[in-house]
C-alpha positions, 0 to 999 in steps of 0.5 A: 499522436495516439499515445499522447491522446490516450495518456492525456485522457488518462491524466484528465480522468485521474485528476477529476477522480482525485479532485472528487476524492479530495473534495469529499474528504475535506468535509466542506461544511458549505453543503448540507447532507442532502446536497452532498449526497446529490453531488455524489449521485451526480458524479456517478451519473456523470462518469457512467453517462459520459461512458455510454455517450462516448461509446456511442458517439465516438466510434473507435474510442472504446478505450475511453468509454471503458475507462469512464465506466471503470471511473463510474465504479470508482465514483460509486465507492467514493459515494459510499465513503461519503455516506459513511462520512455524512452519517459518521459510520466507521472510518475505513470500515470493511463494509465500505469496501465490501459494498464497493466490491460487490458491483465491481465483481458483477461488472467483472463477471459480466464485462470481463474487462481487466480493469474491473478484475483488478479493482475487484481484487484490490477491494476484496483484499481491503475488505478482508484486511479491515475486517481482520484489522479494523482501524482500532487501537484495540485490535490484535493479531490472533491465530485465527487471523493467520489461518484466514490469511493462509486461506486467502493466500491459497485462493490467490495462488489458485487465481494466479494459476487460473489467469496464467492458464488463460481462463481469465484474460487479465495479465495485471490480475495474474501478477497482482494475485501472485504478489498478494499470495506471496505477501499473505504467505509471508504473513503466516510464517512468523510468531505463531504455533504453526509457523513451522508448518506455514514456513515449510508449506510456503517454502515448498510452494516457492521451490515448485514455483521457481523450478516451474518458471525458472526458464519460462517467465522472467517476471514471475521468476523475479517475483518468486525470487524476491519473495524467497529471498525476503522469506529466508532473510526475515526467518534468519532474523526471527531465529536470531532473536530466539536463538542468539548464541555462538552456535547460531552464528556459526550455523549462519556461516555454515548455511552461507557456505553451503548456499554458495557451494550449491549455487556454484554447482547450479550456475555451472549447470545453467551455463551448460544449457544454452536455453537458460535465460541471461536474466534468469541467471542474473536474478538467481545470482542476485538472490544468492548474493543477497542471502549469503551476504546478509547471513555472513554480515549477521554472523560476523557482527553476532560472533563479535558481540558475543566474544570477550575481545574488543575489535575496533571499527578500523580493524573491521574496515581493513578486514572487509576491504583488504581481505574481502572486497579487493581479492574478490574484485580482482579474481575470477571466482564463481559469480555467486562467491565473488559477488557475495564476498564483495557485498559482504565486505562493502556492507561491513565497510559502510557500517564501520565507516558510519560508526567511526566517521570515515565514510569518505574512504568508502568512495575509494573502495566503491570506485575501485569495485566499479572500475573493475566490474564489467557486468551491467547489473553489478555496475548499477548496484555499486553505483547505487551504493556510491550514491548512498555513501554520498548522502551518508558522507554529507550528513556525517561530515558537512552537517547538511540538512536532508533537503540539501542532500536529496536535492544534490542527489536529484541533480547529480543523478539526473545529470548522470542520466543525461550524460550516459543516456543510450550509452551506458546501462548506468542510466537505469540506476541514475534515473530511478535514484534521481526520481526517488530522491526527488519524490522524497524531497516533495514529502519532507516538511519544508516551508510552504514555498519550497514545498510547492516549488518541489511539488510543482517541479516534480509534477512537470518533470514526471509528466514530461517524462511519461510523454517523452518516453512513451513517444520513444517506446521506452517502456522502462522509463515511461512506466517508472515515470508514471508510477512516480506520477501516481505516487505524487497524487497519492502523497498529496492526499496526506500532505498537510501543507495546504488544504484538501479543498484547495488541492481539489479545485486545482486537480479539477482544473487540471483534469478539465484542462487535460481532457480538453487538450486530449479532445482537441488532439483527438479531433485534430488527429482524426484517429480511428483507433479501435479497441474492445468495448465492454458495453457492446451487447451488454448495455442492459445488464450494465444499466441494471448493475448501475441501478442497483448501485443507485438503489443501495445509496438511496436506501442508505440515505433513507434509513439513516435520515429516518433514524436521525429524525425518529431515533431516541437521543442519548448522551454519552461520555467520550475521549477523542483522538485525531487521525485521517481516513483512507478515503473519508478525510479527518475524523475524531476517534471516540472511546466511550465510557461504555466501550469497556464492560466489566464482565469477565464471563464473555470470552469470545467475540460476537454481537451484544446488546446493552441497556443504557439508563440516564443518570442524575446529570442526564448522561446515559450510562451502562446499567450493568445489563446486557444480552449476549448470544440471546441471553441476558446476564441477569433477569431484565425488567425494562424500565421507562427511559431504558435504551437498548444499544447494539454493539460487538465484543471485539476483544478482552480488555483486562478484566473487561471486554472491548465493545464497538457500537459503530459510533466510534468515528466522527468526521470533521472538516479538514484541520479542525481536529485540534479544536475538538481533541480534548475539548469535547466531553459528550456525544449525542447519539440517535438510537433506533428501537432496534438498537442501531445507532448513529452519531449525530454531534459532539458537545 
């Protein structure tokens, strides 16, 4: 019962937070700016206030008060996003996430609660990402970005070591920092003049990590192995693009052979040491199999493409199945060699069968391999390939629409899961494939009725699975179901079948319902569950952080409203498009006639102030005068009616420079983008005497 109660509370809080996000993103016009700000403030007070009350009134329910305090921090971020929407500041601006991250960091340092550590880590990385790559079509990746990514990867590595040694008690943060470190190191190793250095550094670091955790921590070893495998394969494709030729593909074959020889020796060494973990060996063999099979397949097709002779797909299929798959399946060769050759043959066989429309033959090949395969992981992999071939066959021969294919795969895999549940390890593959096919079905652009049906069924099934498997302590299944559950909530935000405001109301109702059910079960169970309270002995400090959040919101509202009331009104020409922000809903992205300045003397990014003057039509135009790095490009004699506008040089644009002014995004009610796109010609902007601007309206 305790597990049901905590899960129900979690679902309820998640629904309420999602409801608030959806509501704000819908930009509903029934409320004024002041009313929307008030709603945001009330939402923050509701979560924080309820957190304090629960901590005091419900003894032993500290897990709930902790979640509510964390939700208050999330609510603050949503309110910051709301201010950006109301005053048309940049969509997904790094400043949004920076302002959000600061109090979250203070909460982390003060309370040492794992949830705040994770939230802060994510927000800091979003800040860095949107600073380096702001939501602009003019952004490009430079060597500076690469060095920043490298530095952040180093910091994540150090954070991983700190959490690994227990100096910060947060396992989620430990794994999160490790994943981010590998992702960022992976970004640095491609297509730059220092790629060799970054690649060697990352390879050495991976080697040390694999050696260090080879037999000590399976989860960390999996992350490092997957990262290493991805690095090797992606670098292969990079070099294949650069150095296509016979020698390169022969080199790939030689590399695959050396890899297999080395892996065989290492597996023999592992078998002689009884302390080697079973899963460690399995992961190692899986990594070697993936790398070697990709290398061999790329080499085979590469050499064939460069050869003058023509080889039919049937010939390749026979070569793959008769000379690779069948012998490797029936013999007892060393595991890395055996699985690499089997996978190579299967990959070549599937490619050739798709090209020449005989995928039905692959069923026989996969069934043959599955019948003789005894290893659990191998059976799961071959079963998954069998499911993939079903989809290919239906698409290829029956001309079946994608929804029907996904529906069949969903039903088939759930049926297999039920049939072999607790009897065969095949249940894991069937469960994941079935859920994945079901989730994709909810994403497709179907008729409204079918879309709603699939979405509702997915929600009911995933929720039911979370409860059922949590009750029976089957971690793999309930965690997997919970991940798919959250994926649905995220997917619904970008779903265009029905409006955000309607989804918001539905989620609010569901949130309240789940919270009421949780409270009823909690009261009936009379649970005395105890947990760590972040508020214990720290209420005064937490209140100070909350007051600082409120003060920042109040200051932003005051300064923006003052600018709207007292700023100089200017009219600018523009050209719009219509995307959706991560947190703030639909907006029109504006490109002004003053967004590109014809001046080749500026070759660095930095702040700039330009002079605007009215033309005969009453439109403010660039006067050809600007101040950059404290100096005017030409002697400036102010004239009556001149308006100074602050901006930032972001990149060269041909012989011009791209400038952003912080007025490039205009937030609109959901679904109204087509009414604006291509129909508005001017932006009405308020500019302060210091040169700061707010976008007020469009004409």
